[in-house]
C-alpha positions as CSV (number, residue, x, y, z in Angstrom):
1,X,135.6,38.7,47.8
2,X,137.8,38.3,51.2
3,X,137.0,40.0,54.5
4,X,140.1,42.1,53.8
5,X,138.9,43.4,50.4
6,X,134.9,44.2,51.7
7,X,136.7,46.2,54.6
8,X,138.4,48.3,51.9
9,X,135.4,49.0,50.0
10,X,133.5,49.9,53.2
11,X,136.5,52.2,54.1
12,X,136.3,53.9,50.8
13,X,132.4,54.6,50.8
14,X,133.0,55.9,54.6
15,X,135.6,58.5,53.2
16,X,133.3,59.5,50.3
17,X,130.2,59.9,52.8
18,X,132.4,62.1,54.9
19,X,134.1,64.2,52.0
20,X,130.4,64.8,50.7
21,X,129.2,65.9,54.4
22,X,132.0,68.0,54.6
23,X,131.5,69.9,51.1
24,X,127.6,70.4,51.6
25,X,128.7,72.2,54.8
26,X,130.8,74.7,52.8
27,X,128.4,75.5,50.4
28,X,126.2,78.4,50.9
29,X,123.3,77.9,52.7
30,X,121.1,80.0,50.3
31,X,121.9,77.7,47.7
32,X,120.8,74.5,49.4
33,X,117.2,73.0,50.0
34,X,117.2,70.1,52.4
35,X,114.1,69.3,53.9
36,X,113.5,68.0,57.7
37,X,112.6,64.2,56.4
38,X,116.1,64.2,54.6
39,X,117.9,65.5,57.8
40,X,116.3,63.0,59.6
41,X,116.5,60.0,57.4
42,X,119.2,58.2,59.1
43,X,117.3,57.7,62.0
44,X,113.8,56.8,60.2
45,X,115.6,53.6,58.9
46,X,115.8,52.6,62.6
47,X,112.6,53.6,63.9
48,X,109.9,53.4,61.2
49,X,107.4,55.2,63.7
50,X,109.3,58.1,63.6
51,X,109.0,58.4,59.8
52,X,105.0,58.4,60.1
53,X,105.0,61.5,62.8
54,X,107.2,63.5,60.7
55,X,105.1,63.0,57.5
56,X,102.1,65.0,59.5
57,X,104.8,67.7,60.7
58,X,102.9,71.0,60.7
59,X,106.1,73.2,60.7
60,X,105.4,76.0,58.0
61,X,109.4,76.7,57.4
62,X,109.8,72.9,56.0
63,X,110.8,73.1,52.4
64,X,110.3,70.9,49.5
65,X,111.1,67.7,49.9
66,X,112.3,67.4,46.6
67,X,116.1,68.4,46.5
68,X,116.9,70.7,43.7
69,X,119.6,70.2,41.3
70,X,122.4,72.5,42.1
71,X,124.6,73.4,38.7
72,X,127.9,74.9,38.6
73,X,126.5,77.7,36.0
74,X,124.0,78.8,39.1
75,X,126.9,79.1,41.7
76,X,129.0,81.5,39.1
77,X,126.1,83.7,38.2
78,X,126.0,85.8,34.8
79,X,128.9,88.1,34.5
80,X,130.2,90.5,31.9
81,X,133.8,89.6,31.1
82,X,134.8,92.6,28.6
83,X,136.2,95.4,30.1
84,X,136.0,99.1,29.0
85,X,138.8,99.1,25.4
86,X,139.5,101.0,22.3
87,X,139.2,99.2,19.2
88,X,141.2,100.8,15.8
89,X,140.1,100.1,12.4
90,X,140.8,101.2,8.9
91,X,138.4,102.7,6.7
92,X,136.1,100.0,4.9
93,X,137.4,97.0,7.0
94,X,134.8,94.6,8.9
95,X,135.1,95.5,12.8
96,X,133.6,93.6,15.5
97,X,133.1,94.9,19.1
98,X,133.4,92.4,22.2
99,X,130.9,91.9,24.8
100,X,131.6,88.6,26.4
101,X,129.0,87.3,28.7
102,X,129.7,84.3,30.8
103,X,126.4,82.1,32.0
104,X,123.7,83.9,30.4
105,X,120.2,82.8,31.3
106,X,116.8,83.1,30.0
107,X,116.0,86.1,31.4
108,X,119.4,88.0,30.4
109,X,119.3,90.9,27.8
110,X,122.0,92.5,25.9
111,X,121.8,96.3,24.7
112,X,123.8,97.8,22.4
113,X,124.5,101.7,22.0
114,X,126.3,103.8,20.0
115,X,126.7,107.6,21.5
116,X,123.6,106.7,23.8
117,X,121.3,105.8,20.6
118,X,119.9,102.3,20.7
119,X,121.1,100.0,18.3
120,X,119.9,96.5,19.6
121,X,117.5,95.3,22.1
122,X,118.6,91.5,22.7
123,X,118.4,90.4,19.2
124,X,116.0,92.9,18.2
125,X,117.6,95.3,15.8
126,X,116.6,98.9,16.2
127,X,118.5,100.8,13.6
128,X,118.0,100.8,9.9
129,X,121.7,100.8,9.1
130,X,122.2,97.3,7.5
131,X,126.1,97.2,8.1
132,X,125.2,96.4,11.8
133,X,124.9,93.0,12.9
134,X,124.8,91.4,16.4
135,X,126.3,87.8,16.6
136,X,125.4,84.8,18.9
137,X,128.2,85.6,21.3
138,X,126.4,89.1,21.5
139,X,129.4,90.9,19.8
140,X,128.7,93.8,17.5
141,X,129.4,93.6,13.9
142,X,130.3,96.8,11.6
143,X,130.6,96.1,8.1
144,X,132.4,98.5,5.6
145,X,133.4,100.7,8.7
146,X,133.2,104.7,8.1
147,X,134.5,107.7,9.5
148,X,131.4,108.7,10.8
149,X,131.3,105.4,12.9
150,X,134.0,106.5,15.1
151,X,132.6,107.1,18.7
152,X,131.5,105.2,22.1
153,X,129.5,102.1,21.6
154,X,128.0,100.5,24.9
155,X,127.1,96.9,25.4
156,X,125.0,96.5,28.7
157,X,123.6,93.6,30.3
158,X,120.2,93.4,31.9
159,X,118.8,92.8,34.6
160,X,122.3,92.8,36.1
161,X,122.8,96.2,35.0
162,X,126.4,95.7,34.0
163,X,127.7,97.5,30.8
164,X,131.1,98.0,28.9
165,X,132.4,100.8,26.8
166,X,134.1,100.7,23.6
167,X,135.8,103.7,21.8
168,X,136.0,103.0,18.0
169,X,138.8,104.9,16.4
170,X,139.3,105.0,12.6
171,X,143.3,104.9,11.7
172,X,143.6,108.0,9.1
173,X,146.2,110.4,8.2
174,X,146.1,113.5,10.0
175,X,142.9,115.5,9.3
176,X,141.4,118.8,10.1
177,X,144.9,120.4,9.9
178,X,144.6,124.1,10.8
179,X,147.0,126.9,12.4
180,X,144.7,128.9,14.8
181,X,145.6,132.4,17.0
182,X,143.1,132.3,19.8
183,X,139.8,130.7,18.3
184,X,140.4,131.9,14.8
185,X,141.8,129.9,11.7
186,X,144.8,131.4,9.9
187,X,144.6,130.5,6.2
188,X,147.3,133.2,4.9
189,X,149.0,135.9,6.6
190,X,148.4,137.3,10.3
191,X,149.7,140.8,11.5
192,X,151.1,141.5,14.8
193,X,152.6,144.5,16.5
194,X,155.8,144.9,18.3
195,X,154.1,146.0,21.1
196,X,152.4,142.6,21.7
197,X,154.0,140.8,24.6
198,X,153.0,137.3,23.7
199,X,151.9,135.9,20.4
200,X,150.8,131.9,20.3
201,X,150.2,129.8,16.9
202,X,148.3,126.4,17.7
203,X,148.2,123.8,15.2
204,X,145.5,121.5,15.6
205,X,145.0,118.2,13.9
206,X,142.5,115.1,14.3
207,X,143.1,111.4,13.2
208,X,144.1,108.4,14.9
209,X,147.0,107.6,15.9
210,X,147.3,111.0,17.3
211,X,149.5,113.3,14.8
212,X,152.9,114.4,15.9
213,X,153.3,118.1,15.6
214,X,156.5,119.9,14.5
215,X,157.2,123.3,13.4
216,X,159.5,125.4,10.8
217,X,160.1,128.8,10.6
218,X,161.4,130.0,7.7
219,X,162.2,126.8,6.2
220,X,164.0,125.3,9.4
221,X,163.1,122.9,11.5
222,X,162.6,124.1,15.1
223,X,163.4,121.9,18.1
224,X,163.5,123.1,21.6
225,X,167.4,123.6,21.0
226,X,167.3,126.3,18.0
227,X,163.8,127.6,18.6
228,X,165.2,129.7,22.1
229,X,167.8,131.4,19.6
230,X,164.9,133.0,17.7
231,X,162.8,133.9,21.0
232,X,160.4,131.2,20.2
233,X,159.4,128.4,22.7
234,X,157.6,125.3,21.6
235,X,154.9,123.2,23.7
236,X,154.2,120.6,21.5
237,X,151.4,121.8,19.0
238,X,151.6,125.3,20.2
239,X,154.3,127.9,19.4
240,X,154.8,130.8,21.5
241,X,156.8,134.2,21.0
242,X,157.1,136.0,24.2
243,X,158.1,139.3,23.1
244,X,157.5,140.1,19.5
245,X,160.1,141.6,17.4
246,X,160.8,142.3,13.6
247,X,163.0,139.3,13.2
248,X,159.8,137.2,13.9
249,X,158.2,137.9,10.6
250,X,158.0,135.2,8.1
251,X,156.6,131.8,7.2
252,X,155.5,129.6,10.0
253,X,154.9,125.8,8.9
254,X,153.3,123.4,11.2
255,X,153.6,119.5,10.1
256,X,151.1,116.9,11.3
257,X,152.1,113.0,11.0
258,X,151.1,109.9,12.7
259,X,152.8,107.4,10.3
260,X,149.3,106.7,8.3
261,X,149.5,108.3,5.0
262,X,151.7,111.3,4.0
263,X,152.1,114.1,6.4
264,X,149.7,117.2,6.1
265,X,151.4,120.7,6.6
266,X,149.9,124.4,6.8
267,X,152.0,127.7,6.5
268,X,151.3,131.0,7.6
269,X,152.8,134.2,7.1
270,X,153.6,136.3,9.9
271,X,154.0,140.2,9.5
272,X,155.3,142.4,12.1
273,X,153.9,145.9,12.2
274,X,156.3,148.6,13.7
275,X,154.7,150.6,16.6
276,X,155.4,153.8,14.7
277,X,153.5,152.8,11.3
278,X,151.0,155.5,10.5
279,X,147.2,154.6,10.3
280,X,145.3,154.8,7.3
281,X,143.5,157.9,7.4
282,X,141.3,157.7,4.3
283,X,137.9,156.7,5.8
284,X,136.6,155.7,2.2
285,X,139.7,153.0,2.1
286,X,138.5,149.6,2.8
287,X,141.1,148.2,4.9
288,X,140.1,144.7,4.2
289,X,141.3,145.2,0.7
290,X,144.9,146.3,1.6
291,X,147.7,143.8,1.4
292,X,150.3,144.7,3.9
293,X,153.6,144.9,2.4
294,X,156.4,142.9,3.4
295,X,158.5,144.6,6.4
296,X,161.8,145.7,5.2
297,X,164.8,143.9,6.4
298,X,167.2,141.2,5.6
299,X,166.1,138.5,3.2
300,X,164.2,135.6,4.3
301,X,164.7,132.3,3.0
302,X,161.6,130.0,3.5
303,X,162.1,126.5,2.1
304,X,165.4,124.5,0.6
305,X,166.3,120.9,0.7
306,X,169.5,120.1,3.1
307,X,170.3,116.8,1.1
308,X,169.6,115.7,-2.6
309,X,170.5,112.0,-3.4
310,X,172.1,111.9,-7.0
311,X,174.3,109.7,-9.5
312,X,177.0,110.3,-11.8
313,X,175.6,111.5,-15.0
314,X,172.1,112.4,-13.6
315,X,170.6,116.1,-13.6
316,X,169.8,117.7,-10.3
317,X,167.9,120.9,-9.7
318,X,168.7,122.7,-6.4
319,X,165.6,125.1,-5.0
320,X,165.6,127.7,-2.9
321,X,162.6,130.2,-1.8
322,X,162.8,133.4,-0.3
323,X,161.4,136.8,0.2
324,X,163.1,140.1,0.2
325,X,162.4,143.8,0.8
326,X,164.3,145.8,-0.1
327,X,164.4,143.8,-3.6
328,X,167.8,141.8,-3.7
329,X,170.7,143.3,-5.2
330,X,172.7,140.2,-5.5
331,X,171.5,136.5,-5.9
332,X,174.2,133.7,-5.9
333,X,175.0,130.2,-6.2
334,X,178.2,129.0,-4.3
335,X,179.9,125.5,-4.7
336,X,181.8,125.5,-1.3
337,X,183.7,129.0,-1.6
338,X,183.5,128.9,-5.1
339,X,180.6,131.2,-6.9
340,X,178.8,129.1,-9.5
341,X,178.8,130.6,-12.9
342,X,176.2,129.5,-15.8
343,X,177.9,127.4,-18.3
344,X,175.8,126.2,-21.5
345,X,175.2,122.3,-21.3
346,X,175.9,122.3,-17.8
347,X,174.9,124.6,-15.1
348,X,171.8,126.8,-15.2
349,X,170.6,129.7,-12.9
350,X,166.7,130.6,-13.1
351,X,165.0,133.3,-11.1
352,X,161.5,133.4,-10.9
353,X,158.3,133.4,-8.8
354,X,156.3,130.7,-7.0
355,X,153.8,130.2,-4.6
356,X,153.7,133.6,-3.4
357,X,157.7,133.6,-2.7
358,X,160.7,134.7,-5.0
359,X,162.6,131.8,-6.4
360,X,166.0,130.6,-7.5
361,X,166.8,127.5,-9.2
362,X,170.5,126.1,-9.8
363,X,170.2,123.1,-12.4
364,X,173.3,120.7,-12.7
365,X,173.4,118.4,-15.8
366,X,175.4,115.5,-16.0
367,X,176.8,115.1,-12.4
368,X,180.4,114.1,-12.0
369,X,182.3,113.4,-9.1
370,X,183.7,116.9,-8.8
371,X,180.1,118.2,-8.3
372,X,179.5,116.3,-5.4
373,X,179.6,119.3,-3.0
374,X,177.7,121.5,-0.6
375,X,175.7,124.3,-2.4
376,X,174.7,127.7,-1.1
377,X,171.9,129.9,-1.8
378,X,172.9,133.4,-0.9
379,X,170.3,136.6,-1.0
380,X,171.7,139.7,-0.5
381,X,170.0,143.1,-0.1
382,X,171.0,146.6,1.5
383,X,170.0,145.7,4.8
384,X,171.8,142.0,5.0
385,X,171.7,138.4,3.5
386,X,170.5,135.0,4.0
387,X,172.1,131.6,3.2
388,X,171.1,128.2,2.9
389,X,173.0,124.9,2.4
390,X,172.3,122.0,0.3
391,X,174.6,118.9,0.1
392,X,174.6,117.1,-3.1
393,X,175.9,113.4,-2.6
394,X,175.5,109.5,-3.7
395,X,174.3,108.2,-0.2
396,X,170.7,107.8,0.2
397,X,168.2,110.5,1.7
398,X,166.6,110.5,5.1
399,X,164.4,107.6,5.7
400,X,161.1,108.9,6.2
401,X,158.1,107.1,7.9
402,X,154.7,106.5,5.8
403,X,153.1,104.0,7.9
404,X,153.2,102.3,11.4
405,X,151.1,100.1,13.4
406,X,151.6,98.8,17.2
407,X,150.2,95.5,18.0
408,X,150.8,92.7,21.0
409,X,154.3,94.8,21.8
410,X,155.3,94.7,18.2
411,X,155.9,98.4,16.3
412,X,155.4,97.6,12.7
413,X,156.8,100.1,10.4
414,X,157.1,101.2,6.6
415,X,159.6,103.4,5.5
416,X,160.4,105.4,2.3
417,X,163.9,106.1,1.1
418,X,165.1,108.1,-1.7
419,X,168.0,106.5,-3.7
420,X,168.8,106.2,-7.2
421,X,171.4,103.5,-6.3
422,X,170.2,100.0,-5.1
423,X,169.4,100.0,-1.0
424,X,171.6,97.3,0.5
425,X,171.0,97.6,4.2
426,X,168.3,99.4,6.3
427,X,168.4,99.9,10.1
428,X,165.8,101.0,12.3
429,X,166.9,103.0,15.5
430,X,165.0,103.4,18.6
431,X,166.0,104.9,22.1
432,X,164.1,105.7,25.4
433,X,163.7,109.1,26.6
434,X,167.3,109.1,28.2
435,X,169.1,106.5,26.5
436,X,171.2,106.3,23.1
437,X,169.7,104.8,20.0
438,X,169.9,101.2,19.7
439,X,170.3,100.0,15.8
440,X,168.1,97.1,14.7
441,X,168.7,95.4,11.1
442,X,165.9,95.6,8.8
443,X,164.9,92.9,6.8
444,X,164.7,94.3,2.9
445,X,164.0,91.2,1.0
446,X,160.5,92.5,0.3
447,X,161.0,96.1,-0.6
448,X,159.3,98.0,-3.8
449,X,160.7,100.5,-6.2
450,X,158.5,102.8,-7.3
451,X,157.5,104.0,-10.6
452,X,160.1,107.0,-10.4
453,X,162.7,104.3,-9.8
454,X,164.3,106.5,-7.0
455,X,162.1,105.8,-4.1
456,X,162.1,102.7,-2.3
457,X,159.8,101.2,0.5
458,X,161.1,98.9,3.5
459,X,159.2,97.5,5.9
460,X,160.5,96.2,9.6
461,X,158.7,94.9,12.8
462,X,160.4,95.6,16.1
463,X,159.4,94.1,19.6
464,X,159.4,97.0,22.1
465,X,158.6,96.7,26.0
466,X,156.1,98.7,27.2
467,X,157.0,102.7,27.4
468,X,157.6,105.6,25.3
469,X,159.9,105.2,22.5
470,X,161.6,107.5,19.9
471,X,162.1,105.8,16.4
472,X,164.0,106.8,13.5
473,X,165.9,104.7,10.7
474,X,168.6,105.1,7.8
475,X,169.9,103.2,4.8
476,X,172.9,102.2,3.2
477,X,173.2,102.1,-0.5
478,X,176.5,100.9,-2.7
479,X,177.9,104.3,-1.7
480,X,177.3,104.4,1.9
481,X,175.0,105.1,4.8
482,X,172.5,108.0,4.9
483,X,172.2,109.9,8.2
484,X,169.1,109.0,10.4
485,X,166.3,111.1,10.0
486,X,166.7,114.3,12.1
487,X,163.0,114.1,13.6
488,X,162.4,110.7,15.5
489,X,158.7,109.5,15.6
490,X,157.6,108.9,19.0
491,X,155.4,105.7,19.9
492,X,153.7,104.7,23.3
493,X,153.8,101.0,23.7
494,X,151.0,99.4,26.0
495,X,151.2,96.2,28.0
496,X,150.3,93.5,25.8
497,X,148.2,92.1,28.9
498,X,146.2,95.2,29.0
499,X,144.1,93.8,26.0
500,X,143.5,90.6,27.8
501,X,140.2,90.6,30.1
502,X,140.7,88.4,33.3
503,X,137.4,87.5,35.1
504,X,137.0,86.0,38.4
505,X,134.7,83.4,39.4
506,X,131.6,84.5,41.0
507,X,131.0,88.0,39.7
508,X,132.6,91.5,40.1
509,X,136.5,91.6,41.0
510,X,135.8,92.3,44.5
511,X,133.2,89.4,44.9
512,X,134.3,86.4,47.3
513,X,135.1,83.2,45.0
514,X,133.5,80.4,45.7
515,X,134.6,76.9,44.2
516,X,132.1,74.9,42.2
517,X,130.7,71.8,44.1
518,X,131.7,68.3,43.2
519,X,128.5,66.1,42.6
520,X,128.4,62.9,44.6
521,X,128.5,61.1,41.4
522,X,131.7,63.0,40.4
523,X,133.1,62.1,43.7
524,X,132.5,58.2,43.5
525,X,134.1,58.7,39.6
526,X,137.0,60.3,41.4
527,X,137.4,57.6,44.2
528,X,136.8,54.5,41.8
529,X,140.5,54.1,41.2
530,X,141.2,53.8,44.5
531,X,138.8,51.4,45.3
532,X,139.9,49.1,42.6
533,X,143.1,49.1,43.7
534,X,142.3,47.8,47.2
535,X,140.0,45.1,45.9
536,X,142.2,43.7,43.3
């Protein structure tokens, strides 16, 4: 080795010593233990006598001469990385609740609670339920999860006293659907008086996702615009009548749907009592056994179908449910402006009673092109009339959402469409609160034709940014497009980063960040290539 190479080696080693000294100075003083002898070691080499005197130094503050080993984990400390979150699952699934702990030590204890009831104390199980298991990474596993498992689960890290709460929600169709007036559940009918200044109905429903509530009055869907025509104000699950009038009598239906399973509906009949109505005077009469008669007035049509998909040669039944007091003096079916007459073998009109209502049915056999028109059910009594409209056509019926799921910014939807004809194209349409609908073509390569031969199930996933979205759909068969479902479904898309737990080095988010120290050996390995380049 020549002098130049030897000088390069000395320079590299000097740089290493300087860097080690600099890094030692930047380390927290509480984490470093250095004895007086080690601090004076360079002088001890030149003056051996000083080393003899230091061996007998009676300074009480002198720490041990044995230098402790400083690890990266000791600098980082034990930390709970998982933040509060919501976990959703389906019945009978296996679910895992996270509790990610960094740098656990031998003194770290993990506690799991369910609604404040202790499940595990570290690895010791304190519940008799065999479905609960704690994993090596401290996560809680629940097998065959059930509705009764819903609630808040807590993971606590001791002795650090850090904890995280996880809310477990089960994805279910709407449940516990009721129509309420005040605190009372209404199962059938309710009486109100014209003198009542305000009358409020509440449609309560449970389930996850949170069900969307819609109202119908006399078989007609209510929205903000048309409800005001009836003197009704809608406030999500609430229906308000600010001034009760006779025309507010009739059937009110609330429907709860969340895209998971079939919608659930409840119906109550509202009877409006006239202020001048005579009170019952017979004390022996049990008022609870008296069924209030329907108030006199124009007929009320409670339910009908606005559109029916058919095909040439098929048979169709159009149904209209109604109530009338006084009794109807005329019940008619019209095809456009022409009165439909019964004819043997093709059209039949049947009047009967069904589900507490009167019913009239129009049956059309062997549908032909001339039969594809609008049909009107007309009920008339001496006080007025009521009319409903049903269109008979070859295009698909409305697309109904039967299931949905949101994950990582993707909205997954399953739609049910009634069409005797083959479905050839499908579109999902979405819009923001103040924007127009944007159509997205759905892939219908994996559709299912149900046993009735008429109902099709189509799947589509749409990537939507964070925000609130209104989504509906339409389909096209060999005869044309259906109209989009009149009632859009509302979804809240959350930022995908909300589900990613980001942890800072060194403890809580407000803690000062300290980079881990680089050992002397690591520094030498880092500088070794540099030294070799100088030598060779």
